[in-house]
TORLUM-991136 format. One line per 8 residues: number of its first residue (from 1); their letters; for each residue x, z, y of N, C-alpha, C. Coordinates in steps of 0.1 Angstrom, whole numbers. Last residue first. Layout:
! TORLUM-991136
NUM> a> X,Z,Y,X,Z,Y,X,Z,Y | ... .
//
This chain:
! TORLUM-991136
291> rdiktltd> 1956,1002,341,1971,1002,338,1976,1016,341 | 1931,996,350,1933,998,336,1948,998,332 | 1944,980,379,1932,985,372,1935,985,357 | 1964,968,393,1966,982,389,1955,987,379 | 1957,943,401,1968,944,392,1971,958,387 | 1936,949,418,1933,942,406,1945,944,396 | 1949,961,440,1940,969,432,1937,962,419 | 1964,939,450,1971,951,445,1962,960,437 .
283> illqtnrn> 1943,922,457,1952,918,446,1959,930,441 | 1932,936,478,1924,933,467,1932,930,455 | 1953,936,496,1948,949,491,1940,947,478 | 1954,909,502,1966,915,495,1961,929,489 | 1931,906,516,1932,899,503,1943,905,495 | 1937,921,539,1926,925,530,1927,918,516 | 1959,907,551,1960,921,546,1949,925,536 | 1962,873,539,1959,883,549,1959,897,542 .
275> lqsgktlv> 1985,851,526,1976,862,523,1974,871,536 | 1985,817,534,1992,830,537,1982,841,534 | 1986,788,513,1978,797,522,1986,810,523 | 1999,771,496,2003,771,510,1996,781,519 | 1971,766,476,1985,764,478,1988,764,493 | 1946,790,474,1949,777,478,1964,776,480 | 1944,811,445,1946,809,459,1949,795,462 | 1930,832,420,1934,818,424,1934,817,439 .
267> ysfdrkey> 1938,855,394,1933,852,408,1939,839,412 | 1926,858,360,1936,854,370,1929,853,384 | 1927,870,327,1920,870,340,1930,867,351 | 1937,851,298,1940,859,310,1929,859,320 | 1930,857,263,1931,849,275,1934,858,287 | 1928,856,228,1933,863,240,1933,853,252 | 1904,855,203,1913,848,212,1916,856,224 | 1897,859,168,1896,865,182,1907,858,190 .
259> lseipvmk> 1901,851,143,1895,841,151,1894,847,166 | 1912,872,129,1920,860,131,1915,850,140 | 1891,890,126,1900,892,137,1909,880,139 | 1862,892,118,1872,882,114,1882,881,126 | 1837,908,120,1850,913,116,1860,903,110 | 1818,905,149,1821,899,135,1835,902,131 | 1806,934,164,1817,924,164,1818,918,150 | 1772,939,174,1783,942,165,1794,930,165 .
251> ltghalee> 1750,955,196,1757,944,192,1769,948,183 | 1740,981,197,1730,970,198,1736,956,196 | 1755,1004,196,1752,997,184,1742,986,185 | 1764,1016,219,1751,1019,215,1746,1012,202 | 1790,1005,220,1789,1020,220,1775,1024,215 | 1784,978,223,1791,983,211,1790,998,209 | 1772,978,248,1764,974,236,1771,979,223 | 1793,986,264,1781,994,263,1773,991,251 .
243> kitaesll> 1812,965,261,1815,978,257,1803,987,255 | 1810,938,266,1801,943,256,1804,958,252 | 1828,927,284,1814,926,288,1805,933,278 | 1854,928,274,1851,936,286,1836,937,289 | 1854,909,254,1853,922,250,1849,932,262 | 1835,880,261,1846,888,265,1844,902,260 | 1821,862,232,1820,869,245,1833,877,248 | 1803,840,214,1817,843,217,1817,849,231 .
235> alglgntv> 1776,846,192,1781,843,206,1796,847,206 | 1748,837,171,1761,843,173,1766,839,187 | 1712,841,175,1724,834,171,1737,843,173 | 1690,856,180,1689,841,183,1702,834,179 | 1686,883,177,1687,875,165,1687,860,167 | 1685,899,199,1672,896,193,1673,885,182 | 1712,900,206,1706,912,201,1692,909,194 | 1714,874,216,1721,878,203,1715,890,197 .
227> snkigqts> 1700,877,240,1696,867,229,1702,870,216 | 1714,896,254,1701,899,250,1696,889,239 | 1738,881,258,1738,894,250,1724,897,245 | 1729,860,273,1735,857,260,1734,870,252 | 1721,873,296,1712,866,289,1716,863,275 | 1746,883,305,1736,892,301,1725,886,293 | 1759,859,311,1764,867,300,1753,877,295 | 1743,829,317,1744,843,321,1749,851,309 .
219> sivltskv> 1733,803,312,1744,805,322,1744,819,327 | 1729,793,279,1725,802,289,1736,805,299 | 1720,772,252,1729,773,264,1722,782,274 | 1721,773,219,1712,777,230,1721,780,242 | 1726,750,192,1731,759,203,1720,762,213 | 1729,748,156,1723,745,169,1729,754,179 | 1750,749,136,1736,745,133,1729,740,145 | 1783,739,134,1773,746,142,1759,740,139 .
211> qiensqvl> 1811,743,116,1799,735,116,1787,743,122 | 1844,745,127,1831,753,124,1819,744,125 | 1871,738,129,1861,729,123,1848,736,118 | 1888,752,144,1885,758,130,1875,749,123 | 1890,737,167,1902,740,160,1900,745,146 | 1862,735,175,1870,723,171,1882,727,163 | 1855,762,179,1847,754,170,1856,742,165 | 1874,770,199,1872,778,186,1866,769,176 .
203> hdfyqrtg> 1869,752,220,1882,752,213,1881,759,199 | 1844,760,227,1846,746,223,1859,745,215 | 1850,786,236,1841,784,225,1843,770,219 | 1866,781,258,1872,788,246,1863,786,234 | 1848,769,275,1860,762,272,1866,768,259 | 1830,790,279,1826,778,271,1838,770,267 | 1845,807,294,1841,812,281,1837,800,273 | 1846,792,318,1858,795,311,1856,799,296 .
195> sgeerivw> 1822,767,324,1825,781,322,1838,782,314 | 1818,740,322,1824,745,334,1828,759,333 | 1787,741,305,1799,734,308,1805,739,321 | 1774,775,297,1773,761,302,1787,755,304 | 1777,796,267,1777,793,282,1776,778,285 | 1756,800,238,1768,797,245,1766,795,260 | 1747,811,207,1743,812,221,1755,810,229 | 1743,793,176,1752,799,186,1745,800,200 .
187> khhhldal> 1733,793,142,1730,791,156,1740,799,165 | 1754,781,115,1747,792,122,1743,787,136 | 1771,767,98,1756,765,98,1748,776,104 | 1798,790,92,1792,776,92,1777,777,91 | 1808,815,88,1804,811,102,1797,797,103 | 1818,818,63,1805,824,66,1800,821,80 | 1844,808,64,1833,800,58,1819,805,61 | 1859,829,75,1856,817,83,1844,809,77 .
179> nkfnteye> 1844,860,62,1855,850,65,1850,838,72 | 1823,877,65,1835,882,59,1847,873,62 | 1791,884,75,1803,876,79,1816,883,74 | 1769,899,69,1769,885,64,1782,878,67 | 1768,923,81,1774,923,67,1775,908,62 | 1754,918,105,1768,922,105,1775,920,91 | 1728,914,110,1735,903,104,1750,906,102 | 1718,935,124,1712,932,111,1719,922,103 .
171> pscvivlr> 1731,935,149,1735,945,139,1730,941,125 | 1739,902,159,1730,912,159,1734,922,148 | 1774,895,169,1761,892,162,1752,904,164 | 1803,880,184,1793,891,182,1781,886,176 | 1837,874,186,1825,869,181,1815,881,179 | 1857,879,216,1853,882,202,1840,876,199 | 1885,876,236,1872,871,233,1869,874,218 | 1902,898,258,1900,893,245,1886,888,242 .
163> dekfstql> 1925,896,286,1911,898,281,1911,893,266 | 1948,910,309,1945,902,297,1932,906,291 | 1953,904,344,1948,912,333,1946,904,321 | 1963,886,362,1964,900,366,1959,909,355 | 1980,855,367,1973,864,358,1974,878,364 | 1974,831,392,1983,842,388,1975,852,379 | 1974,798,405,1967,808,396,1977,818,390 | 1969,779,433,1979,787,425,1971,797,417 .
155> vdktynsg> 1958,745,438,1956,759,438,1967,766,430 | 1962,717,435,1962,723,449,1958,737,449 | 1960,709,409,1973,709,415,1973,716,428 | 1945,724,381,1943,718,394,1955,720,403 | 1944,734,356,1955,726,359,1953,719,373 | 1936,767,344,1932,754,349,1945,746,353 | 1927,792,319,1937,784,327,1931,771,332 | 1908,823,319,1914,810,313,1924,804,323 .
147> evlgidve> 1886,833,346,1892,835,333,1898,822,328 | 1890,842,381,1885,834,370,1892,838,357 | 1885,846,414,1888,854,402,1882,847,390 | 1898,835,446,1889,833,434,1894,841,422 | 1897,842,480,1903,844,468,1893,841,457 | 1882,835,502,1896,839,504,1904,839,491 | 1861,806,501,1863,820,497,1878,822,500 | 1862,781,510,1849,788,512,1850,802,508 .
139> lrrvsdii> 1883,763,507,1885,774,516,1871,781,519 | 1881,744,487,1874,741,500,1875,752,510 | 1894,757,467,1900,745,472,1894,742,486 | 1876,778,461,1889,781,466,1895,769,473 | 1855,763,451,1853,771,464,1866,775,470 | 1866,753,428,1863,744,438,1861,751,451 | 1868,777,414,1880,770,417,1878,760,429 | 1841,782,410,1849,791,418,1862,785,423 .
131> ketngitv> 1832,761,394,1826,763,407,1835,771,416 | 1847,767,370,1849,754,377,1844,755,392 | 1837,792,362,1851,790,367,1853,777,375 | 1804,798,377,1813,796,366,1827,792,371 | 1799,825,401,1796,812,395,1805,809,383 | 1793,844,429,1795,844,415,1791,830,409 | 1806,857,458,1800,845,452,1803,845,438 | 1805,884,480,1809,879,467,1800,868,462 .
123> yfdlqeyq> 1819,898,506,1809,888,504,1813,881,491 | 1825,931,519,1827,921,509,1815,911,508 | 1843,950,543,1830,944,539,1834,933,528 | 1858,981,551,1859,968,544,1846,963,540 | 1857,1006,560,1853,996,569,1854,982,563 | 1867,1024,542,1853,1023,543,1848,1012,552 | 1890,1024,520,1889,1017,532,1874,1014,535 | 1887,1039,497,1899,1041,505,1897,1035,519 .
115> kqliaive> 1862,1031,487,1865,1046,488,1877,1048,497 | 1865,1004,486,1857,1010,497,1858,1025,498 | 1883,1002,464,1887,998,477,1879,1004,488 | 1867,1011,443,1880,1017,445,1884,1014,460 | 1845,993,444,1843,1007,446,1856,1014,449 | 1858,969,438,1852,970,451,1850,985,454 | 1864,974,411,1875,971,420,1870,974,435 | 1839,976,400,1848,987,399,1859,986,409 .
107> pllyegit> 1829,950,404,1822,961,410,1831,974,410 | 1847,933,388,1848,933,403,1841,945,409 | 1839,935,361,1851,940,365,1852,942,380 | 1813,924,356,1818,935,348,1831,941,353 | 1806,903,373,1795,912,369,1801,924,362 | 1829,888,378,1821,893,389,1811,903,385 | 1840,883,353,1847,891,362,1838,897,373 | 1819,866,342,1825,878,335,1831,888,344 .
99> fsagvril> 1814,847,362,1804,856,358,1810,869,351 | 1841,845,386,1834,840,375,1824,851,370 | 1840,848,422,1843,854,409,1835,847,398 | 1853,849,454,1845,841,444,1849,845,431 | 1850,868,483,1855,867,470,1846,858,461 | 1860,875,514,1851,866,507,1857,863,493 | 1861,904,533,1868,897,522,1858,888,515 | 1860,914,567,1853,908,555,1863,902,546 .
91> gsatqkkq> 1870,946,580,1867,932,581,1861,927,568 | 1900,966,576,1886,964,578,1883,949,579 | 1926,987,578,1920,977,569,1905,977,571 | 1929,992,614,1932,996,600,1925,985,591 | 1939,970,641,1929,977,632,1935,982,620 | 1956,954,655,1949,965,662,1940,974,653 | 1965,936,637,1975,944,645,1969,955,652 | 1943,924,628,1948,935,620,1959,942,627 .
83> ylheqlqq> 1939,904,647,1929,915,646,1935,927,639 | 1960,888,642,1959,894,655,1950,906,655 | 1953,879,616,1966,886,619,1965,894,632 | 1929,867,620,1929,879,611,1942,887,614 | 1936,845,636,1926,855,641,1927,868,633 | 1954,833,618,1959,838,631,1949,848,637 | 1936,826,598,1947,835,595,1953,841,608 | 1920,807,611,1914,820,607,1925,830,603 .
75> yqnwikla> 1940,788,616,1933,794,627,1927,807,623 | 1947,780,590,1957,786,598,1951,794,610 | 1922,768,583,1927,780,575,1938,787,583 | 1921,747,600,1911,758,601,1915,770,594 | 1943,732,592,1943,737,605,1933,749,607 | 1934,725,566,1947,733,568,1947,740,582 | 1911,711,572,1910,723,563,1923,732,565 | 1922,689,586,1913,698,593,1912,711,585 .
67> heyflege> 1936,675,567,1944,682,576,1935,692,584 | 1914,665,552,1924,672,545,1932,680,555 | 1899,651,573,1894,663,566,1904,671,559 | 1917,630,579,1914,640,589,1908,653,583 | 1915,616,555,1928,621,559,1926,632,569 | 1887,609,556,1892,617,545,1906,623,548 | 1887,594,580,1880,606,579,1884,615,568 | 1901,571,571,1907,580,582,1900,593,582 .
59> ptlhvrkt> 1882,562,553,1895,566,548,1902,575,558 | 1851,579,563,1860,567,563,1873,572,557 | 1826,598,546,1839,598,554,1846,584,552 | 1791,594,550,1803,592,542,1815,592,551 | 1759,608,549,1771,605,557,1783,604,548 | 1727,595,539,1739,603,538,1750,599,548 | 1705,579,544,1703,592,538,1715,601,539 | 1712,556,557,1698,561,560,1697,575,555 .
51> trqilsta> 1746,562,566,1736,554,560,1722,561,563 | 1775,563,586,1762,568,584,1754,557,576 | 1809,573,583,1799,561,582,1786,567,579 | 1834,588,603,1823,588,594,1816,575,594 | 1856,583,620,1857,594,610,1846,593,599 | 1873,559,638,1860,563,632,1862,572,620 | 1895,568,665,1893,563,652,1879,567,647 | 1907,583,686,1906,569,686,1904,562,673 .
43> fenelnki> 1908,610,688,1917,604,679,1916,589,678 | 1888,614,707,1901,620,709,1911,613,701 | 1866,601,696,1872,596,708,1886,601,711 | 1861,617,674,1865,603,672,1871,597,684 | 1855,641,687,1867,640,678,1871,625,676 | 1832,634,700,1843,638,707,1856,637,699 | 1815,628,678,1819,617,687,1831,621,696 | 1812,654,667,1818,643,659,1823,632,668 .
35> hvsvtpqs> 1798,666,689,1811,672,684,1819,661,676 | 1775,651,691,1785,651,702,1798,656,697 | 1762,657,667,1766,643,670,1777,643,681 | 1757,684,672,1766,680,660,1771,666,663 | 1739,681,693,1752,688,695,1762,684,684 | 1717,669,680,1725,661,690,1738,668,693 | 1709,691,663,1715,679,657,1722,670,668 | 1720,723,675,1710,712,675,1717,700,669 .
27> lsrktatr> 1733,749,653,1734,740,664,1722,730,664 | 1741,764,631,1731,770,641,1733,762,654 | 1754,754,610,1762,757,622,1754,763,633 | 1734,748,592,1744,758,588,1753,762,600 | 1718,730,608,1713,743,603,1724,753,600 | 1736,709,611,1731,715,623,1725,729,619 | 1739,702,584,1751,706,591,1746,714,604 | 1714,693,577,1719,704,571,1731,710,578 .
19> tfnkeral> 1713,670,595,1703,681,596,1708,693,590 | 1735,654,586,1735,659,600,1725,671,601 | 1753,654,557,1740,653,562,1739,660,576 | 1774,663,541,1771,648,542,1757,646,547 | 1785,687,537,1771,686,535,1766,671,535 | 1813,683,541,1808,690,529,1794,686,526 | 1814,671,566,1821,665,555,1817,670,541 | 1801,691,581,1795,678,579,1801,670,567 .
11> viftelee> 1821,711,581,1808,713,575,1800,700,572 | 1841,698,595,1844,703,581,1830,705,574 | 1829,693,620,1833,682,612,1835,686,597 | 1826,720,629,1814,711,627,1817,699,618 | 1852,728,632,1844,734,622,1831,726,619 | 1860,711,653,1866,709,640,1858,716,629 | 1844,721,673,1842,708,669,1848,705,655 | 1855,747,675,1841,745,671,1837,731,667 .
3> mhm> 1880,741,685,1879,746,671,1864,745,666 | 1886,711,702,1881,724,702,1878,728,687 | 1913,692,714,1904,694,703,1899,709,703 .
//
């Protein structure tokens, strides 16, 4: 079995399309077909089923995909290990980060690392918590950085920093909020489903039986802040994301501290994966920041 054939199968299992797989692998479509056929011949089993539009894995293909991911991960780790024996800290770190961490915490961490290790490269993917955890599971990133908790069995989640979620409003409405009852029948600007912050908003509303007038869903923290500043509603945001706005007075925290919620920022790894040197350096920097 050749590793390039294994990589082709993994990409095909994700893309479910020969044309997209060929494009991503920079191969011709016939070559993709040959790679898959070689694997099927070697293991004497059918790994895929083709329809007019999509490719589906057979039950044997599903089992093969599960083990292929582990083999590919070990292969990359071996490459990294042998490379690092000859090099100082260098190479690529693939980081997946939720919006809050990716836009407001990670740039500082990267700046610290690149000041110490100039040959380190970073490829950062930003998405909501659900997407980032899925990327970790699929081995598309070396490490995921998310907020809140999840219960996915095939990943390990470790806290590295505590965060606080606060309710914010436009300065002109600051005096309108004194207690829980004042939060009823207001518009809210919220994150999309799958976001860690959205998970906490839903919990806040349900546990306190807050009656929401309407919602505006925006998949961007900056977009939410701008909307609140312009009087479009209240929002529940990480305190780490509003430091500048609080300093300049463009946003105000609603002074009902009993409703503020604490949560953890965590890094997420695939179960059973071995940390390479670069990922360990990133984790070490994360755990030291603001401490």
